[in-house]
Residue, then its C-alpha position, 0 to 999 in steps of 0.5 A: m475442510m474445503a479445499e481451495p480450487n485451481t491448484f496450480s502453483p501459487r507463486v505469480a511472478a507478475l504479481d510479486n514483481l507488481r508488488v515491488v514496484a508498488m512499495f517503491l512508489g512509496l518514494v513518489t508519494h512522499g517525495v512530492l509532499p513538500y511541494t504540494a500547492t493546494g492546501l489539501v495534503g497536510f505534510p509538516v515539511r514545506d519546501h521553498t518552491r511548490h507547484a500544483a503538479a505535485d499534488v496531481c502526482f500525490f492523488a495519482v499515485h495515492d488513490f491506488r497504491m496502497q489499495l493495490f498493496f492490501l490487495l496483493a497482501g490478501f493474495g499472498a496471505c491466502a496462498l500461504a495459508s492454503r499450502r501451510g495453514a492458518g497457524e503458519l500464516v499467523r506465525n509468519r506475520l507475527a515474526r515479519l510484521a509484528l516485530p518490525l513494527a514494534l522495532a520501527a515504532l521505537i527507533l523510526c517514529p521518535a526519528l521522524h518527529l525529531i526531524f519534523a520538529a527541527h524543520t517546523a522550528t526553523r518556521g517559527a512554529t511547534w511541532v506537536a508530537d501528540g497530533a501525530g499520533g504520539w512519539v511511539g506508535p504506528n504513525f507516518h508510514l508505519w500504519f501499513l503494518y499495523y493495519l496489515l496485521m489487523c486485516c490478517a487477524v480478521w481474514v484468519a477468523i473469517r476463513s476458520v468459520v467458512l471452513r466450517l460452513p456446508v459444501g454447498i454454501v462455499r461452492a455457491f459463493d465460489a460461483l457467485t464470486r466468478r461471475a463478479l470477477a468476469s462481469r463488465w460492471k465489477v468496477p462501477a460496482v465496487a466503485a459505488i461501495a466506496v461511497p458510503v465507507l469513505w463518507d465520514m471521512p475528514a477529506w473526500w479520499i481515504d485518510t492516513p490513520k494515526g495511533w495505536a487506536p484502530d480507525v474502523t473506517v480505514l480498516t473496513y476500507y483496506l479490509g475490502f481490498f485485502s478480501v479481494g486479493a484472497l478471493l482473487y487467489r482463490h480463483r487465480d485463474t481469472l487473473a487473465t480476465v481481471g487484467r484483460r484490456w489493461a492498456v484501455r483501462l489505464a488510458v481511460a483511468n489517467v486520461v478521462v478519470l483522474p482529471l475528473m476526480l481531481k477537479l471534483t475532489v479538490t474544488g469540492n473540498w474547498a467549497e466545503e471549507e467555505r461553506d458557501t455551497d448548499p448541503a444537498r448540493l454538496a452531498v451529491w458533488k461528494a458522493v460523485a467524487i468519491f464514486v469517480g475516485g473508486l472508479y480510478t482506483w479499480l481501473m488502475i489495480g485491473g490495468l496494472i495487473g494486466l501490464f505486469q502479466r504482459y510485460f513483466a511476468a518473468g521473475g529473475p535475479r534482480w527482481a528477487y534483489l528488489a523484493d528483498a531490499s523493498y521491505w527495508c527501503y520501505l521502513i527506512g525510506f521515508p525518515v531518509q527522504a524526510a531528512f533530505q527534504v528538510w535539508f534542500a527545503p530553503t533552496t530554490l531548485p526547480v520542483v522536478a529537479e529537486f525531487l529527482l534529486v531527493v528520490v535518487l538520493t534516499l534510493a542510493v541511502s537505502l539501497t547501500s545501507y541494505e547491501l552493506g548493513v542488512r542483507h547478510t545480517r540477522l536483520g535481513v533475516l528478520l525482514n525477508g526470512k532467509r539469508p542470501k549467498r555471498d555469491g548473489g543466491r539464497v540460502p534458507e536460514p536453518v530451522r528447527g524440524t522439518r517444517p518449511r521456511p515461511v515466506p517473507a511477510v510483505h513479499a508473500g505471494 
């Protein structure tokens, strides 16, 4: 079996902390949806007040958050498999992803359908659950767990093949990977790959899948980020290189690339809907828009990795607590937030004030319910793989035999 290179400690606190922030950023992407004004982002809850700034906020976070999360998930999966083997990774993901997904699909998915059905009825419309993937399924925010499971399965299969390859081939691939990670052209190169992958998407960005039938395009797209994360773990001594010049990357991404991406994407989708643009010109327009979107995605990922290595590279009890709570907040946050959005939809509060109020209330309910009803229960063990002490420390849940306890599914790293 080919050994993993660079065998220093596999845990990287900076990436663990970044994973926590990426999880809670879901409150932003879901939170701005009722206020979007361009008509490009479909969402059943429509607030009385809307503003184009909500669209900007949505696209700015949507175009890197889940991509970053799949990359970090690939990093964590490779870390766990290298330490404890592929079998332990499979057992861990079945326990920490598949079982919570099944429970959430049975409970949270129907609850969201009911919330949206009640809201659309007030507007004189009928909510069609089948159009959103069905009453029970990996729909809404739950698709992430489903596709992460599939990415893990594909990666385990690929890993089993790689471990049987001749050492020379593996070393040559490692050398090629390290050259790619060190190249100054890596960002535009991977951004260009997104063009053919996303070409058949209904819109000019990655879509949110619905239902149990896998969307091959979506799976391929996120498997790419998952695989990069796994390779990054294998060559984790290059993390400093990946995150170098993080301030420049973040500045270019948000000051230059983001406005260009929004202009190309929004106006391009409008032109495509109106069907009054030359098809050849529209095809070039679409290719450039997807490429620029890819630039933004990878600049943000590299910039945030560098930022967290520079300023958030230490762990601590607060980060550990948020890491444990974030999985529950991810699961319960969307239904709670949707309920608050429906409640405030008829009001005429300013967009920013209402958005912040809904986010604060959602956080309060999610964290309080975690502390009082999840953290010290069997549900907390199911989600996090451990039961914390009452004094704030952690104790591992007893297990049979002497095998080490698996790390949490979403927080492994």
